[in-house]
C-alpha atoms as one frame of an Amber mdcrd trajectory, in Angstrom:
protein
  -5.783 -23.031 -37.066  -7.666 -19.857 -38.025  -7.708 -16.755 -35.875 -11.455
 -17.170 -35.305 -11.172 -20.743 -34.077  -8.235 -19.724 -31.885 -10.345 -17.023
 -30.286 -13.157 -19.507 -29.735 -10.748 -21.890 -28.059  -9.468 -19.326 -25.575
 -11.157 -19.006 -22.195 -12.664 -15.597 -21.626 -10.925 -14.215 -18.499 -14.199
 -12.627 -17.311 -15.927 -16.008 -17.577 -13.062 -17.638 -15.694 -13.233 -15.122
 -12.842 -17.028 -15.405 -12.768 -16.766 -19.194 -12.456 -14.289 -18.741  -9.617
 -16.583 -16.265  -7.858 -19.575 -18.596  -8.182 -17.573 -21.480  -6.736 -16.166
 -19.404  -3.878 -19.607 -18.033  -3.025 -21.058 -21.557  -2.797 -18.162 -22.700
  -0.602 -18.676 -19.646   1.605 -22.358 -20.475   1.931 -21.547 -24.128   2.605
 -19.284 -23.145   5.512 -22.293 -21.397   7.059 -25.018 -23.860   6.084 -23.364
 -26.947   7.581 -23.148 -25.324  11.004 -26.911 -25.448  11.376 -29.616 -28.045
  11.078 -33.270 -28.529  10.218 -35.438 -26.030  12.048 -38.981 -24.771  12.762
 -41.081 -25.522   9.630 -38.663 -28.192   8.414 -39.826 -30.691  11.036 -43.580
 -30.480  10.241 -42.837 -30.636   6.510 -40.712 -33.767   6.940 -43.239 -35.267
   9.364 -46.020 -34.752   6.823 -43.901 -36.408   4.147 -43.380 -39.392   6.473
 -46.970 -39.727   7.717 -48.996 -38.786   4.650 -46.758 -40.014   1.834 -46.972
 -38.806  -1.765 -50.708 -38.216  -1.469 -50.117 -34.998   0.446 -48.229 -33.260
  -2.381 -51.040 -30.883  -3.283 -52.032 -30.077   0.295 -51.278 -26.520   1.373
 -48.777 -25.819   4.133 -49.615 -22.619   6.024 -51.631 -21.684   2.935 -48.584
 -22.232   0.700 -48.784 -24.326  -2.470 -45.564 -26.259  -3.107 -46.138 -29.752
  -4.556 -42.708 -29.925  -6.232 -40.966 -28.969  -2.996 -42.998 -31.547  -1.096
 -42.046 -34.184  -3.680 -38.338 -33.450  -3.289 -38.739 -33.502   0.501 -40.623
 -36.798   0.354 -37.892 -38.429  -1.729 -35.106 -37.208   0.575 -37.017 -38.128
   3.747 -37.705 -41.670   2.491 -33.977 -42.372   2.311 -32.413 -40.189   5.003
 -35.071 -39.336   7.600 -33.984 -36.428   9.765 -30.447 -36.195   8.413 -29.578
 -32.641   7.382 -26.865 -33.257   4.788 -29.165 -34.149   1.835 -31.151 -30.950
   2.245 -28.007 -28.863   2.683 -26.530 -30.475  -0.444 -29.667 -29.793  -2.489
 -29.718 -26.153  -1.418 -26.051 -25.612  -2.241 -26.436 -27.289  -5.626 -29.460
 -25.087  -6.233 -27.438 -22.033  -5.265 -24.724 -23.023  -7.732 -27.297 -23.461
 -10.507 -28.866 -20.084  -9.731 -25.441 -18.404  -9.738 -24.547 -19.863 -13.127
 -27.956 -18.972 -14.577 -27.716 -15.414 -13.265 -24.299 -14.892 -14.846 -25.632
 -16.216 -18.145 -28.490 -13.729 -17.883 -26.003 -10.921 -17.290 -24.047 -12.001
 -20.374 -27.281 -11.992 -22.359 -28.520  -8.573 -21.245 -25.379  -6.537 -20.535
 -22.337  -5.609 -22.607 -19.430  -8.012 -22.160 -16.579  -6.961 -19.916 -15.278
  -6.795 -16.383 -18.155  -4.608 -15.083 -20.346  -7.726 -15.269 -18.709  -8.831
 -12.030 -20.334  -5.952 -10.117 -23.920  -7.287 -10.223 -22.640 -10.860 -10.042
 -20.821 -10.239  -6.754 -23.751  -8.264  -5.405 -26.006 -11.267  -5.938 -23.642
 -14.131  -5.082 -22.353 -12.717  -1.802 -25.483 -11.003  -0.515 -25.792 -11.898
   3.183 -29.548 -11.339   3.133 -29.878 -14.478   0.989 -27.897 -16.765   3.310
 -30.974 -18.370   4.833 -32.119 -19.338   1.325 -29.139 -21.708   1.118 -29.345
 -22.830   4.767 -32.984 -23.242   5.845 -34.705 -26.026   3.899 -38.265 -24.680
   4.208 -37.019 -21.390   2.734 -34.559 -22.729   0.182 -36.931 -25.238  -1.399
 -39.321 -22.339  -2.103 -37.063 -19.450  -3.052 -34.217 -21.105  -4.958 -36.638
 -22.453  -7.601 -38.347 -19.047  -7.724 -35.034 -17.306  -8.340 -34.168 -19.800
 -11.056 -37.613 -19.426 -12.631 -37.253 -15.631 -12.629 -33.857 -15.807 -14.303
 -34.916 -18.312 -16.962 -38.168 -16.471 -17.651 -36.476 -13.086 -18.081 -33.839
 -14.679 -20.322 -36.525 -16.307 -22.463 -38.363 -12.997 -22.769 -35.213 -11.117
 -23.815 -34.521 -13.730 -26.478 -38.109 -13.426 -27.675 -37.788  -9.627 -27.839
 -34.631  -9.951 -29.937 -35.698 -12.637 -32.362 -39.481 -12.622 -32.336 -39.275
 -16.416 -32.270 -42.270 -17.654 -30.318 -40.478 -20.838 -29.344 -38.942 -18.781
 -26.538 -42.451 -18.316 -25.158 -42.522 -22.056 -24.493 -39.442 -21.655 -22.297
 -41.105 -18.691 -20.627 -44.232 -20.727 -19.849 -42.273 -23.758 -18.619 -40.159
 -21.614 -16.275 -43.291 -19.926 -14.948 -45.130 -23.206 -14.314 -42.067 -24.818
 -12.727 -41.693 -21.913 -10.314 -45.384 -22.074  -9.376 -45.068 -25.769  -8.532
 -42.503 -24.867  -5.866 -44.156 -21.764  -4.393 -47.150 -19.619  -5.255 -45.060
 -16.455  -4.951 -43.637 -17.388  -8.360 -46.666 -15.479  -9.643 -44.243 -12.542
  -9.414 -42.539 -13.918 -12.524 -45.354 -12.439 -14.626 -45.081  -8.812 -13.434
 -41.282  -9.068 -13.425 -41.162 -10.096 -17.094 -43.621  -7.331 -17.956 -41.681
  -4.676 -16.011 -38.339  -5.755 -17.507 -39.839  -5.392 -20.975 -41.504  -2.075
 -20.214 -38.679  -0.422 -18.294 -35.640  -1.711 -20.165 -36.666  -2.520 -23.737
 -39.724  -0.532 -24.789 -38.727   2.690 -26.600 -40.024   6.171 -25.840 -41.514
   7.841 -22.810 -43.761   6.139 -20.244 -46.998   6.243 -22.269 -45.426   5.220
 -25.574 -43.409   2.508 -23.868 -46.531   1.088 -22.223 -48.512   1.083 -25.471
 -45.624  -0.494 -27.378 -45.136  -3.150 -24.716 -48.777  -4.156 -24.778 -49.152
  -4.139 -28.562 -45.851  -5.477 -29.839 -45.323  -8.303 -27.391 -48.901  -9.315
 -26.592 -48.227 -13.061 -27.137 -45.984 -13.077 -24.058 -48.712 -11.441 -21.958
 -51.256 -13.925 -23.264 -49.041 -16.820 -22.158 -48.357 -15.359 -18.714 -52.002
 -14.443 -18.187 -53.242 -17.895 -19.160 -50.834 -19.638 -16.783 -51.679 -17.188
 -13.979 -55.444 -17.632 -14.366 -55.241 -21.434 -14.362 -52.926 -21.457 -11.368
 -55.065 -19.031  -9.349 -58.157 -21.118 -10.058 -56.389 -24.222  -8.699 -54.831
 -22.414  -5.750 -58.026 -20.676  -4.639 -59.933 -23.955  -4.844 -57.415 -25.510
  -2.427 -57.041 -22.560  -0.049 -59.549 -22.661   2.829 -59.114 -18.986   3.650
 -57.463 -15.858   2.344 -54.018 -14.902   3.626 -54.749 -11.201   3.222 -54.796
  -9.045   6.363 -55.571  -5.453   7.172 -52.872  -3.406   8.933 -53.800  -2.108
  12.364 -52.773   1.489  11.645 -50.949   3.798   9.275 -48.061   3.794  11.753
 -47.711   0.042  11.359 -47.434   0.474   7.589 -44.858   3.253   7.987 -42.754
   1.150  10.355 -42.844  -1.774   7.942 -41.796   0.310   4.939 -38.956   1.854
   6.941 -37.763  -1.619   7.889 -38.195  -3.126   4.427 -36.388  -0.401   2.496
 -34.281   1.411   5.083 -33.056  -1.456   7.255 -33.132  -4.426   4.882 -32.940
  -3.595   1.170 -30.565  -0.621   1.118 -28.049  -2.048   3.640 -28.281  -5.351
   1.758 -27.118  -3.650  -1.438 -23.795  -2.745   0.184 -23.075  -5.953   2.113
 -25.190  -5.277   5.198 -26.806  -5.581   7.669 -23.612  -6.251   9.707 -25.590
  -6.918  12.892 -28.451  -9.357  13.430 -31.277  -9.990  15.871 -31.779 -13.530
  17.153 -35.106 -15.039  16.050 -35.165 -18.242  18.077 -34.348 -21.476  16.296
 -34.924 -19.938  12.858 -32.669 -17.613  10.907 -31.742 -14.247  12.390 -33.416
 -11.050  11.217 -31.575  -7.888  10.244 -30.767  -5.266  12.872 -28.346  -2.697
  11.405 -27.193   0.059  13.726 -28.485   3.575  13.067 -25.079   4.782  11.900
 -24.735   1.765   9.582 -28.110   2.522   8.057 -27.112   6.110   7.316 -23.848
   4.963   5.734 -25.660   2.425   3.546 -28.196   5.038   2.414 -25.372   7.378
   1.503 -23.512   4.713  -0.473 -26.628   3.689  -2.412 -27.457   7.337  -3.101
 -23.922   7.857  -4.410 -24.250   4.802  -6.668 -27.530   6.081  -8.067 -26.066
   9.551  -8.640 -22.940   8.249 -10.387 -24.901   5.940 -12.698 -27.347   8.731
 -13.572 -24.404  11.004 -14.369 -22.586   8.441 -16.520 -25.539   6.997 -18.479
 -28.734   8.747 -17.523 -31.226   7.092 -19.887 -30.534   3.479 -18.993 -29.931
   4.226 -15.300 -33.328   5.905 -14.980 -34.942   2.838 -16.506 -33.003   0.440
 -14.259 -33.775   2.270 -11.023 -37.420   2.617 -12.066 -37.615  -1.131 -12.560
 -36.143  -1.737  -9.103 -38.496   0.782  -7.477 -41.592  -0.736  -9.104 -40.726
  -4.354  -8.394 -39.616  -3.747  -4.798 -42.809  -1.759  -4.173 -44.815  -4.682
  -5.514 -42.965  -7.125  -3.260 -43.358  -4.859  -0.238 -47.066  -4.526  -0.963
 -47.524  -8.303  -0.936 -45.717  -8.689   2.388 -47.696  -5.816   3.890 -50.977
  -7.332   2.723 -50.218 -10.768   4.198 -48.115 -10.034   7.308 -49.242  -6.723
   8.776 -52.007  -6.978  11.329 -50.543 -10.213  12.719 -48.517 -10.880  15.837
 -45.287 -10.816  13.797 -45.938  -7.546  11.958 -43.477  -5.662  14.168 -40.532
  -7.386  12.463 -42.084  -8.192   9.062 -39.789  -5.752   7.254 -36.665  -7.205
   8.853 -37.028 -10.796   7.614 -34.417 -11.403   4.878 -36.289 -14.172   3.059
 -39.067 -11.736   2.170 -36.526  -9.986  -0.084 -35.174 -13.101  -1.802 -36.735
 -12.139  -5.133 -36.152  -8.395  -4.734 -32.410  -8.818  -4.225 -32.085 -10.737
  -7.483 -33.883  -7.953  -9.349 -31.795  -5.377  -7.488 -28.553  -7.007  -8.623
 -29.805  -7.069 -12.214 -30.845  -3.407 -12.047 -27.489  -2.386 -10.597 -25.841
  -4.255 -13.452 -27.908  -2.392 -16.042 -27.253   0.959 -14.372 -23.506   0.321
 -14.114 -22.832  -1.542 -17.357 -25.506  -0.334 -19.740 -27.796  -2.567 -21.772
 -27.094  -4.622 -24.878 -29.108  -3.606 -27.919 -31.973  -5.770 -29.092 -30.969
  -5.592 -32.748 -27.731  -4.571 -34.458 -29.548  -1.712 -36.252 -30.795  -0.181
 -33.038 -28.637   2.201 -31.034 -27.741   0.993 -27.590 -29.722   2.550 -24.764
 -26.432   3.700 -23.351 -23.046   3.418 -25.005 -20.351   1.967 -22.836 -17.426
   4.369 -22.851 -14.016   3.052 -21.988 -13.357   3.638 -18.302 -10.117   5.289
 -17.212  -7.724   3.184 -15.218  -8.507   5.023 -11.926 -12.200   4.246 -12.410
 -11.459   0.569 -13.012  -9.262   0.505  -9.926 -12.012   2.142  -7.876 -14.564
  -0.424  -9.090 -12.208  -3.279  -8.225 -11.623  -1.831  -4.760 -15.365  -1.395
  -4.328 -15.966  -5.045  -5.171 -13.359  -6.170  -2.650 -14.982  -4.012   0.029
 -18.438  -5.292  -0.918 -17.372  -8.924  -0.587 -15.523  -8.191   2.665 -18.605
  -6.447   4.051 -20.775  -9.397   3.038 -18.398 -11.900   4.641 -18.423  -9.847
   7.850 -22.220  -9.843   7.879 -22.182 -13.558   7.098 -20.085 -14.264  10.187
 -22.801 -12.775  12.376 -25.477 -14.793  10.596 -23.399 -17.968  10.982 -22.943
 -17.438  14.723 -26.719 -17.339  15.156 -27.457 -20.128  12.657 -25.209 -22.665
  14.388 -27.350 -22.560  17.559 -30.103 -25.099  16.881 -32.477 -26.213  19.647
 -34.055 -28.848  17.381 -30.727 -30.509  16.605 -29.692 -30.560  20.278 -33.086
 -31.860  21.416 -33.084 -34.630  18.819 -29.474 -35.624  19.464 -30.052 -35.874
  23.221 -33.309 -37.793  22.816 -31.768 -40.364  20.467 -28.817 -40.939  22.794
 -31.086 -41.422  25.826 -33.442 -43.696  23.879 -30.537 -45.929  22.902 -29.422
 -46.125  26.538 -32.955 -46.679  27.884 -33.480 -49.877  25.934 -36.667 -51.690
  24.952 -39.779 -51.354  27.070 -39.433 -47.601  27.474 -42.739 -46.011  26.480
 -44.126 -42.487  26.307 -47.398 -40.651  26.001 -47.633 -38.235  23.106 -47.204
 -34.562  23.914 -45.791 -31.457  22.183 -42.065 -30.928  21.739 -40.691 -27.724
  23.286 -41.897 -24.479  21.727 -38.317 -23.593  20.794 -38.107 -26.731  18.627
 -41.485 -26.603  16.830 -43.912 -23.770  17.682 -47.407 -24.630  18.855 -48.893
 -22.939  15.784 -47.801 -26.034  13.833 -50.100 -28.343  15.860 -50.664 -31.248
  15.548 -47.318 -31.563  13.768 -45.523 -30.351  16.900 -46.373 -33.588  18.729
 -43.515 -35.903  19.628 -45.054 -38.744  17.612 -44.907 -36.530  14.510 -41.507
 -35.034  15.289 -39.843 -38.437  15.784 -41.920 -40.102  13.031 -39.179 -40.111
  10.346 -36.815 -42.043  12.669 -36.594 -45.798  12.342 -35.507 -46.083  15.992
 -37.974 -43.556  17.389 -39.848 -43.759  20.701 -42.951 -45.900  21.347 -46.113
 -44.026  22.322 -48.974 -45.502  24.362 -52.164 -44.342  26.082 -51.681 -46.363
  29.256 -48.721 -47.858  31.119 -47.463 -48.947  34.543 -44.080 -47.381  33.958
 -43.984 -44.275  31.823 -41.207 -41.996  30.630 -41.172 -38.445  29.314 -38.746
 -36.235  27.424 -37.760 -33.133  29.332 -37.193 -29.808  27.566 -33.615 -30.809
  26.721 -34.603 -34.161  25.236 -33.449 -36.322  28.155 -35.573 -39.376  28.983
 -36.932 -39.051  32.515 -39.435 -41.027  34.657 -42.903 -39.534  34.242 -44.997
 -37.728  36.806 -48.299 -35.871  36.647 -48.665 -32.240  37.614 -52.271 -31.182
  38.132 -55.328 -31.646  40.341 -54.988 -34.089  43.245 -57.563 -36.153  45.119
 -58.493 -35.149  48.646 -56.906 -37.271  51.430 -58.730 -40.546  52.093 -60.498
 -41.387  55.361 -58.821 -44.751  56.064 -55.562 -44.452  58.010 -52.676 -46.101
  56.242 -54.814 -46.747  53.148 -56.574 -43.596  52.021 -59.502 -44.930  50.000
 -60.248 -48.663  50.221 -61.809 -50.173  47.102 -63.144 -53.671  47.747 -66.181
 -55.921  47.533 -66.865 -54.927  43.931 -68.325 -51.627  45.130 -67.603 -48.310
  43.349 -65.864 -45.732  45.518 -66.218 -42.003  44.822 -63.061 -40.017  45.477
 -63.442 -36.198  45.580 -60.891 -33.941  43.893 -59.440 -30.689  45.178 -60.698
 -28.746  42.123 -62.863 -29.113  39.033 -61.294 -30.507  35.889 -61.388 -28.847
  32.496 -63.138 -30.865  29.785 -60.084 -32.093  27.895 -57.677 -34.980  27.409
 -55.473 -35.292  30.483 -53.240 -37.891  32.113 -54.449 -39.713  35.211 -51.903
 -41.213  37.610 -53.149 -43.637  40.239 -50.696 -44.944  42.832 -52.135 -47.964
  44.666 -51.471 -50.977  46.899 -53.321 -54.206  46.045 -53.405 -57.623  47.682
 -53.949 -59.474  44.380 -54.010 -59.174  40.604 -57.288 -58.050  39.063 -58.702
 -55.359  36.833 -60.231 -52.013  37.745 -62.313 -49.304  36.127 -61.872 -45.585
  36.649 -64.399 -42.929  35.666 -64.008 -39.172  36.070 -67.161 -37.090  36.121
 -69.729 -38.066  33.506 -67.139 -39.241  30.990 -66.785 -42.870  29.930 -64.526
 -44.931  32.130 -61.271 -46.715  31.345 -60.126 -50.139  32.505 -56.632 -51.059
  33.614 -54.807 -54.077  35.013 -54.192 -54.116  38.751 -51.017 -55.832  39.906
 -50.322 -57.162  43.378 -48.200 -54.963  45.582 -47.263 -51.294  45.416 -47.762
 -50.008  41.866 -48.920 -47.087  39.766 -50.718 -46.663  36.455 -50.812 -43.806
  33.939 -53.922 -43.397  31.751 -54.722 -40.881  29.040 -58.410 -39.970  29.462
 -60.998 -37.416  28.449 -61.984 -35.958  31.818 -64.489 -33.535  33.303 -65.906
 -32.990  36.785 -64.709 -32.920  40.374 -64.591 -36.575  41.437 -63.131 -39.947
  40.516 -65.102 -43.201  40.651 -62.927 -46.299  41.157 -64.064 -49.950  41.156
 -62.233 -53.316  41.094 -63.725 -56.347  39.338 -62.709 -59.044  41.853 -64.962
 -58.692  44.953 -62.291 -60.300  47.122 -59.591 -57.846  46.114 -58.545 -54.989
  48.355 -57.050 -51.907  46.760 -55.816 -48.862  48.672 -55.024 -45.537  47.085
 -54.227 -42.083  48.367 -52.339 -40.926  45.266 -54.524 -39.770  42.407 -53.438
 -36.829  40.291 -54.875 -35.618  37.004 -53.187 -33.127  34.706 -50.164 -32.766
  32.421 -47.166 -35.049  32.202 -43.925 -33.781  33.673 -40.544 -35.258  34.606
 -40.580 -36.876  38.024 -39.173 -34.497  40.652 -35.696 -35.315  41.890 -35.563
 -37.190  45.194
C-alpha cells in the first residue's frame, strides 16, 4: 500500500472529534427537547393540517409563508396526531444534519486543524438555539433556514474558487428550498453577498464592492431572480404588511440593547445563564447585569486578540458579523416594535437563530484565518503555529464554553419541561375515557395558557382536539352537557350570566301552557352575540317548545316529562325571553333561565 493511500485510509483526528462533538450536542439537545411537548403555535398548525388537509399548504400562518413546513406537519399529523415524538425526532435529525453541514463548511472555508473546533463548539452548544431543536413551530422554520444558509454559502465559495457555474444551481436550489420553509430565508441572498464582499473580495471597501459586483455578477443575477419571483408570490398572498413603526426612539434603543447586549454577546460565550419564563412557550433570555458585563469583556478580549494575531482577516470577519447582525436586528425592529410584545423583542432567542450561525462562522474566520481561493493567491492571513500554552488555553476555553452552555441549558430545560398544553390534553383524554359515550360539549376556547386567543378560531376546543381519533363530541344543544375546566377535567356544565327575574306563580315561577307565548323579563340587557341559554323546567308531559330572545330567531327543543334542563347555543339580543310549548294541554313551569358563558357547575 502506498503512503498516499495509507494517509487517505486514516481517520483525521479532528474529523473524529468533530463527529463526537456533533453527536454529543444532539444528545444534549435531545435530553432537553423530550422534557417538553407541543406548545402555543404548534396546536393551531396541527389543527389546520387536520381540518384543511393538503390544500392549506400555501396559506399564510401569522403572515408567514411555509408550505414545505406545513407539508411535513401534515404528513406527521396524519399518522401520529398530537404525539410529540415525531416532531422531536425530526428536529433532532435536522439539528444533526445542520451540525454536519456546518462542519463541512468550516472545512471548506478555514485552514484544517484543531482550531476548527472553536466555531464548531460555539454553534453546536449555543443555548440560544435550544428552542430551535425543541419547539416545532420554530424548528420547522429555522432549521431549514440554517441548512439553506450553510449550503448556499458553501456553493458560493466553490463558485468563487472554480468559476464553475454549476455551483450556482446548488446556490439557487438551497435558496428556493429555504424559502419554501420560511420567508426569512430571503436573508440567504444578503448573507451570500456579504460573505463574498467581506471575506473574498480583494482591496479596500470601494474596490472590494466593485470587484464583487463585476466579477461574480452571475451569482447576484440568480439570487435576485429568485428573490423577485418569491416576493411577487408572497406579496400576492399576504393580506397586509407586517411592518410596524416603533413608538419612540427609546423603544428602539431598548431593543438594540437587548438584542446585542443581553442576547447576542452573552450567547457568544455560553450565556445567558438565567432565563425569564414566557408562559407555555420557550423562555427568553434574562442575564444578570454582572453576567452581561463579563460577557462583553470576554467578547471584547476575543476581538482584540484576533485583531492582534491576524488583523486583516479578523477585521473582515467582524465586519461581516456586524453587518449581518445589524440587518437581522433591523428586520426584527421593523416587524416587532410598536406591538404589545416589543418590550421583550430583543430577548427572544429564536430571532437570533440565523445570526448565531453567522457569528460562529465569523469567529472561526477570525480565530483560524481563511483558506485561499486559489493556490497562487496569498492567504488573507497565514496561520502561524501556536505555542503549546496557546493551544492549552484554547482547549481550556472550549471546555469552559461548553460548560457554560450546559449550565445555561439546564435553566432552559427547567422552564421547557413545564407545559400547560401537555397537562391539559393529558387530563382531558383521561377524563374523556372515564366519562364514556354520551358525554357531549359545546365548543369554546381552550385556556389562554394553552393556545392564546390571538390564534382564534384555532384556539377552540373543536380545533384543539381535532387531530385526536377519540376526541370529544361537540353539539349546539343538549339536556346534559359537560365542560372542560381550566385543568382539562370534565365537569357538569353550568351557565354564568344574566338571569331571568323571579316568576309570579308560587312554586312554579312562569307557567307556560295553553299554547300561549309567555314573555319572561331578564335582569339585564344581553349583548348581541352567541351565548348559551340554560332553561331548567318542570313539565307534566313530553312535547316540544320554542324559545326566542329579543328580536332574534327562535330555537326549538324537546321537552321531557319531569324535572329537566336544556342547554342551547343561540344568537341573542334584548332583555326578555319568549317561551312557548306546542302542546296546548302541556304545563311547563320554569324559574331557572340563565344566559351567558359556559362554566363548570359549582360544587354542592
